[in-house]
N, C-alpha and C positions, 0 to 999 in steps of 0.2 A: 781471903782464904779461910777455910773452916778451921776452928781451933781444935787441936788434938792434944792429948797428954804429952808433956815434954819429957825428954830424957833427964836423968840425973846428971848434972854437969859440975865441973869445977872451972871457973873462969879465971884464966891466968892473965897477967898484965900483957898488953899487946906489945909487939916489937915493931915500932914505927906504926904503919897503918895495918899491919897484920892483926888478925883476931884469932885467938886460940881457945878451943873447947876440948874437954875430955868427956867422951860419951860412953856410958856403959850399955852394952847390948846383951839381951838374953833371948833364948828361943821362946816362942809362945805356942798356943794350941794350933793356930793356923799359919804360923810363920814367925820369923824373928821380929822382935819389936824392941824399941828402946824402953828402959825403965822410966817410970813416971816420976817427974820432979819438975818444979818450976824453973824458968830461966832461959833455956836456949831455944825453945820452940818458936818464939817470935823472931829470934835472931836468925836461926838456921832455916826454919820453915819445914813443913811436912815433906816437901819434895826432896830437899837436900837430906833430911833425916832418912828417907827411903834409901838414898845412895849410900849413906853411912852404914845402914844395916845390911844393904846388899854387899858392901865391901867385907863386912864381918862374915856373912854367910858364905861368900866365895872363898874364905880362908886365906886372903891375901895378906902380905906383910906391909906393903906400902903401894901407893898409887898417886898420880898427879893428873889433874885434868882442868879444863876450863869449866866454870859454872856460869850459866846464864839464866836469869829469872827476873821477871818484871822490868826488863830493859836494862838491867845492871849486870856487869861482867866482873868476874873474879877468878883468880887462880885458886884451886882447892887442892890441898895435900892431905891425904889420909894415911895414918900410920898406926899399926896395931901395937899396943903396949903388952908386955909380958904379964901373965897371970892367968888364973883359972877362968875368970870371967872376961869376956871380950871387952877390952878397953880400947877405944879408938880415939886417937888424937886428930882433931880437925883444925886445920889452919886455913883461913881465908885471907887472900891478899887482893883487895879491891883493885880494879882496873878502870881506866877512863873509857875504855871501849875495847873492841877486838884487838888482840895483840898481833905482832909480826907484820904490820902493814896490810893486813887482810881486812876485808869487809865482813859484816855479820853473815851475809849469804855465802861468802867463800869459806868461812869457818864451817858452816853447815855442809857445804859440798865436800870439803876435805875430810870431815868426820864420817860422812857416808861413804866416801871412796875408801877410807881406812876400814870400814865395816865390810867392804867387798861387794858393794852394790853396783849394778850396771847403771848406765845413764837412764834407761827406762825405769828402773826401780827408784832411782833418785828423783826423777820427774814426778812419779806418783807420790813420793813422800812430801815433796815441796809444793806440789800443785801447779807446776809449770810444765811447759812443753819439753819434749826430748831435745828439740833443736836448741832451745834456750840453755838446757843443762849441758849439752855438748859444747856450746860456745863458752860457758862458764868454766867447764873442766879444762878446756884448752888454755884459757886465759890464766887459770890457777896454776897449771903446770909451768907455764912460762914465768909467772911471778915467783914460784918456788925454785925455779931452775932445775926441774925434773923432766925426764924423758918418758916416764911411765907412771901409771896409776899406783903401781906397787911402790915406786920410789916416793911418790907424794904421801902415801899412807905411812911409810916408814918414817919419813921426815916429820909428819904430824905427831907420831908417837914420840919421837926423839925430842921434839921441841914442846911437847905438852900442848898441842893445838887441838886435840879432840875435845869437843865440848859435850857436856851433859846438861839437860836431857838430850839424848840423841833424837833428832827430828823423826817422829813416827815410831820411836822405840827400836828395839833390836831383836832380831832372831839371828844369832851368830852363825856365820858360815865358816866352820873351822878349816875348810879347804880353800877358801877364797883369799888369795894373797896373804896368807898367814894370819888372817883375822882372828883365828882361834887362840893366838898367842898374845893378843892385846889385852892386857889386864884391865884397862879401864872399861872395856866392853863387858867383861865379867861383872863389874860393878853394876852396870846398867841392866844386864840380863838377870842378875840375882836380886835386883831391887824389887822385883815382883813379890818375893817372899816378904820384903818389908811392907809392901802395900797390903798384903794379906793380913799381916799383924796389925798394922795401923787401922785397917778396916774393921778387923775383929774388935779392937779396942773401942773404936767409935760406935760399932753396933752394940757392944756391951754397955757403953755409956748411955746410948739412947734407950736400950731395953730396960735399964735401971730406973728410968723416969716413969712414974705412973701415967697411964693414959687417962687424961681427964676429959676426953671428948669421945663422942660416939660417931662423929662425922668422918667422912673420907676427905682428908685435906689434900687438895691438888693445887700446886703452885705453877703458875705460868710465867715464863721468862718472855718479856716483851722488849724487843730491840729498840734502842733509842738513837739519838744523834741523827746521822744522815739517813737512818733507816726507820725513823719514828713513824712514818705513815704505815709501814708494814707492821710495826709493833702495835699500833692502835688496832689494826685489823685482827692481829693475833689475840690481843687481850680481850677484845669485844666478842670475838667468836667463841673463845673459851668461857667467858662469863655467861654468854647466852646458853651454852651447853649446860653449865652448872644450874642455871635457872630452870631450864627445861627438865633436867633430872629431878630437881627438888619439887617441881610442880607435878610431874607425872609418876613419881616413884610410888610403890605400894607401901603399905604400912610396915612391911618387914624390911624394906630397902633402907639403906643408910643415905642420909643427906650428904651432898657435896658441899664442902666449905672451900671456896675458891679464893686464892691469893694471887695477886699480880705483882711481879718484881720487875722493875724497869732497869735495863742494863744497856749502856752504850758500849758495844763490844770493842770499839776502837779507843776507849778511854780506860786506862789501867785503873784509875781511882774508882771509876764507875763500876768496873767489873768487880773489884775487891768489895766495894760497898754492897753490890747486888748479891754476891755470893754469901756475904755475911748475913744479909737479910734472909736469904734462902735457908741458911743454917738455923737462924733464929726461928723461922716459921715452922721448922720441923715437919715438912710435908710428907705425905705417904707416897706421892708420885709427883714428877715434874714434867710439864709439857713445854715445848719451845718451838721456834722456827729455826733460823739458821745462825743463831748467836754462836753456837759451838764451831761453826766454820770460820767465823771472823775472829774468835778469841779462843786459842787453845786452852786457856785457863778454865773456860766454861766446860769444855769437853772433859778435861781432867777432873774437875769438880764432880761432874756427873758420874764419872767412873768410880770415884772414891767415896762419894756420899752414900751410895748403897741403896737408893730407892729406884723404882722404875722411872726411866727417863726416855721420853719420846721427843723426836726432833724431825725437822724437814731440812736438815743440812745435807746437801747432795754431793758433798766432796767424797770421792772414792776412798780416800785414805781413812775416813771415819768408819766405813763398812769394813775395810781391811783390818782396822784395829779390833773390831768386835770379832771378826773371823779368826784372827791370829791369837787373841788373848781373851777367850770367853770367861776365864776366871775373874778377870778384872772388869770386863765390859759386857758381861752377859745380861745385864738388866738394861742395856741401851738399845733402843729400837728406832730405826729410821722409817718414818711413816710415808715415804715416797720413794720412787726409783732414784738412781744416781745419775751423775752428769753424762755418762755415755749415751743415755737415752736422748739427751738434747741433740747429740750429733745424729743419731738414728732418725729422729723426727725431721731434722733439717735435710738429710739426704733423701728422705721420702718426698719432701716437698719439692726439692730440686728435680728429682726424677720424674715428677708429674708435670713439669713444665714442657710445653710443646717444643719440638725440635726446631732449631733455626735453619738447619740444612747447610748453610754456607760456612758456619763456624761454630765452635763450642760456645756455650754460655760462659760468661765471666763472673767471678765471685770475689768480693773483697771482704775481709773479716777484721773487725775491731772487737777485741775481747779483753775482759778483766783477767789479769795474770794471777791465777790461783783462786781460792775461795769457793770452788765447787760449781762453777758455771761455764767451764771450758767446752768448746765445741771442737777444737783442733787437737790433734795429737800426731804422732809420726806416721800414721796411716791415712790421715785426713785427705791429703792431696790425691792419693791413689784412689780412695773411695769416691771422691768428687769426680775424678776422671771417669770412673766406672759408670756414672749416671749422666755423662756427656757434658761435664762442666770443667772449668779450669780455675785455679785460685790465682788471682792477679797480685794480691798483696795480703799480708797478715800483720796486724798492728796490735801488740799487747800493751795494755795500759794499766795504770794503778787505779785506786779507788777514786782519785780525782785526776782530771786532765787539764793541764795548764794552757796549752795552745790548741784549742779545739778546732778552730778554723784551719790551721796549718795541717793538723792531722787529717781532717776530713778532705781537704783538697788533695792530699797525698793518696788517700783511699780511693778517691774518685778519678784520679789521673788517667787510669786505663779504661774509663767508662764501663764499670762493671754493671751487669744486668741486675744483680742483687748485692746489697751491702748487709752483712750480718753484724748485728750489734749485741754483744753479750756482756751485761753488766748488772750488778746488784743494786747500785744506787739509782733511785728514781731520778734524782736531780741530774746526775751525770748522763744517764741514758737519754733523758729528754733534751739535754743540751746538745748531745751528739746528733739526735734526730733533727732538731731545729737547724743545726748547722748544715746538715745534708740538704734539707729543704731549701735553705738559702742558696747553697752553691749549685744545686741541680734539682730544680722542681720536677716532679714526676718520677723521682727515683723510687724504686721498690726497695724497702728495707725489711729485714727479718730479725726480730728481737727474740732474745731468750728471757723469758719469765717477767721482766720488769713491768710491762704493760698490764700485768695482773693487778697492780696497785692502782686504786682509783686516781691518785694524784698525778699519774703519768699522763693520762688523757687530757687533764686540765693544763698541763705544762707545755704541750706541744702545739705547734701551728698545723692544723689539719690541711694537708695539701690535696685539693680536689683531683689533681692529676696523678697522684702517687698512691701507693698502697703501703700500709704498715701491717705486716704479718708477724705473728709471734706464737710461741709454743711454751708449754709448761709441763713438767712431769707430774705435778699434782694440781688439778684444776677442777672447777665446779661445772659439771655438765648441766644442760638445760633439760633435765628430766624431772619427774615429779618430786623427788627428794631435793634436787637443786632448787626448784621453784619454791617449794615449801620453806626451805632454809632462807632463801632470799627475802621472802615476804616477812618471815619472823624477824630477821635481822633489821630490815627496813623499819618495821614497827618499833623495834627496841631502840634504834639509834638514829632514825630519821633520814637515813640514806642507804642506798644499796651497798652490799659488800663487794669487795674486790673478787677476783676470780680464783684466788689461790689460798692465801694464809688464813682468812677468816673461817672458811669451811674446813680447812685442814685442822685448825685449832679446835673447832667444834667437835670434829671426829675424834681427836685425841682424848679429850675429856670424856666423851661418851664411851669410848672404847675402854679406858681405864675403869670407869664406873661399872661397865658391864662385866669386866673380868673380876672385879672385886665382888660384885653381886653374886656371880656364879660360884666363885671359890669360897666366899664368906671369910676371906682372910685379908689382913693388911700386909702380909709378907710379900716382899718383892719377888721371892722365889715362886710363890703361888701365883701371883698376878702375872709375872713373866712367863711361867709355865703355861698358863692359859693362853696368853697372847701367841706363844709359839705353836700351840696345838690347835688353834681355832682360827676360823676366818670371820672377820667382822665387816659387815656392809655399812658403809657410811655415806656421807654426802659426796665425797670426792672419789668414791669407788670402793673396791674391796681390799681390805688389809689382811695380808697373809705373810707371816714371817717364817717361811719354811727354810730359807737359805741360812747358812751358818753365819752370814754377815748381818742377819736380822733386818733386812731392808725389804720394802714392798717392791714387787715387780710391776712393770708397765706393759699394757697392751697397746699395740701388737708387737712391740720391738723386743721386750724381754720375755713375754709369755704369749702363747697362742690361745690361752684360756681366759676369755674376757670376764668370766664369772669369778675368777680368783686373782684379779689384778686391777690396777687402776688404769683408766684410759689416758693415754698421752694425747692431749688435745692441742690443736692448732687453731688459732683465731685470726680473724681480720678485724682490725681496729679502724674506725672512721669517726667522723664527727657525729654520726648517728648512733654510735655505740659499738658493742662487741658482737661479733657473729662467729659461731663455731663453724669452721669449714668442714671438718670431719676428723675421725681418729687418725687416718693416714691420708692426708690431703694432697691434692695438686692445687695450683692456683685457681 
C-alpha cells in the first residue's frame, strides 16, 4: 500500500485484544482529511482512514461494522468525541474469521442485500452468475432464519454483520428496504470525501518534490505466478514500445523511461511489494493487463495514486466503477471491450454452425467463476436457444481445478457438440483441454482468450480430429500493422508474440506517449482529457474512450463502426499455428 500522511493519534492501552486510537479530522480543500502525524497510518491503513473520515463527514455519533482488509477480519466501532474539532474514537477488535457462522461470501451477500441490491446487481458486483447468487441468498436466508431480504438486512444491521469496504462500493438507495437509514452505509458513501482529501494530500506531496527528469516515466504491471507467461508478454510488448518511441521520436519529443513491476495478483505479499515499488518509481502513467481483475488492491491503488492507468481487465464491474464514480476513477481507462463481448462472439459462432435438422445442437460450459471472463448470465440459455442450441450443463470453477477428469466426464456426459472453456490460467485451461481430448477425441472446443498466450499451444496435445476455436476481445490482426509488430517483437525477443497482451501493452505505451506529446503535459488531467477526446489507431485496433465507463468498444458486437473500435477476433488453433476465421465467424 502507498504511504500517506497519518492522522494525529493518541494510542491508549488495549483492552484485551482490542486496539484504540483517537483520530482528529479536519476539512480540506478537496474534502475532509485526517491531520498529519506519525503513528496510526501503518496500523489503520489509508482505506480504514477513509471510513473514519467518511464517518466524521456524515455527522454520525457512533457506528459499528465489520472491517476486512488483506485477508484479516475485525469488528470496528467508531464514536464521535465532543469538541469543536472532529475527534473520532476508533476501536478495532480482531477476529479469527467471519463472525456469526457465516462464510466470507455470505458476509458479502448479506451486506449487499442490506444495501438493497437485487440478485442481478449483486452478481455484477461479485462477478458470479445470477443463478449462483440466487442460490447463495436462499441458503443465507435459511441460515439466518429469515423469510425475506428485508429481514436479513435488518438482522445484519442489528448484529453488525455489514462489512466494509462494501464490495463494489455503494450508491445508496434510500427507498430500498430502508437502506437509507443504515448508518454504516453513510460511512461508506461519504468515504469518497476522505478519498478526495487523501488524494489531494498525496498530489501535494508529489508536487512538492522537484522533477529531476525530463523523460516520460511509464510503469508497466506484469502479472506473475500462474499468469507469468502473460506477464512476460505484457512486459516485453511495453518495453518494445518504449524502445520504438525513443528511436523514432523527434528532437522535441520526450524520451520514455520504462519501468516494469512484477506482481503476483494472488499473493498478498507480492501485491503489497509491487504497489510499494510503483509508489517508489513515481511514474507519470501506469499500464497493465488484468492484474486489477484478480486483485482489488491493484484497482484501488490505481484509483487513488492519481496518474493515468490503462488496463485490459474485462470485468464489467471495473467499467461500472469508472462510470459511477468519475471523481475517483476518471483517470482509469480500459483498453479493450468487456466480458459481454465474449458471449456475443460465442453466439455468433454458434449461429453460424449448419443446422442438424433432427435436433438442437448441444453446448456444455466450463468457466472461471468471476474475474472478467464469463460467458454465461441469466439470459444465456435463452440467447443460445435463439440460435438453435441448448445448454446441457454449466460448470463454474475456481482458478485451480482439483478433479479435472471427473469434471470433464460430467461436462461430456450429454455428448455436447461444443464444449466452451473460459479460464484465465493457461495451465488450467490446457489441463482441461487435454482431459477433453483424452475422454473424447475429436471434440470441438471453444476457448475464451487463453490460447492467445504462446504457452497454451505448447501445453496441449493437438487432436487431428478435433478443433480448438477461441476468441479474444483484444487481439492482433494479420494486417500490415500486426505483421510489422510481430516481426519487430521476434527480432527483439527471439520468438513471435502471443495474440493479445504483447500488442495491447505496446499500444498502451504508444498511446500514452502520443497523448503526452500532443498536450505537452505530465498532468493526468491533460493526458486523460486527450484520451477521452481522440481516437488512437494501434496494432490491436482503434482506441476510443467515448463511453462514460472509459472502455473501448468492439466491432461488430458493441459498435458498427469498424474505424472507431477494436475487432473482436475468433481464431482456429492447430498444430500448424493460429488462423483468424473472421471478425464474426461461423466454423
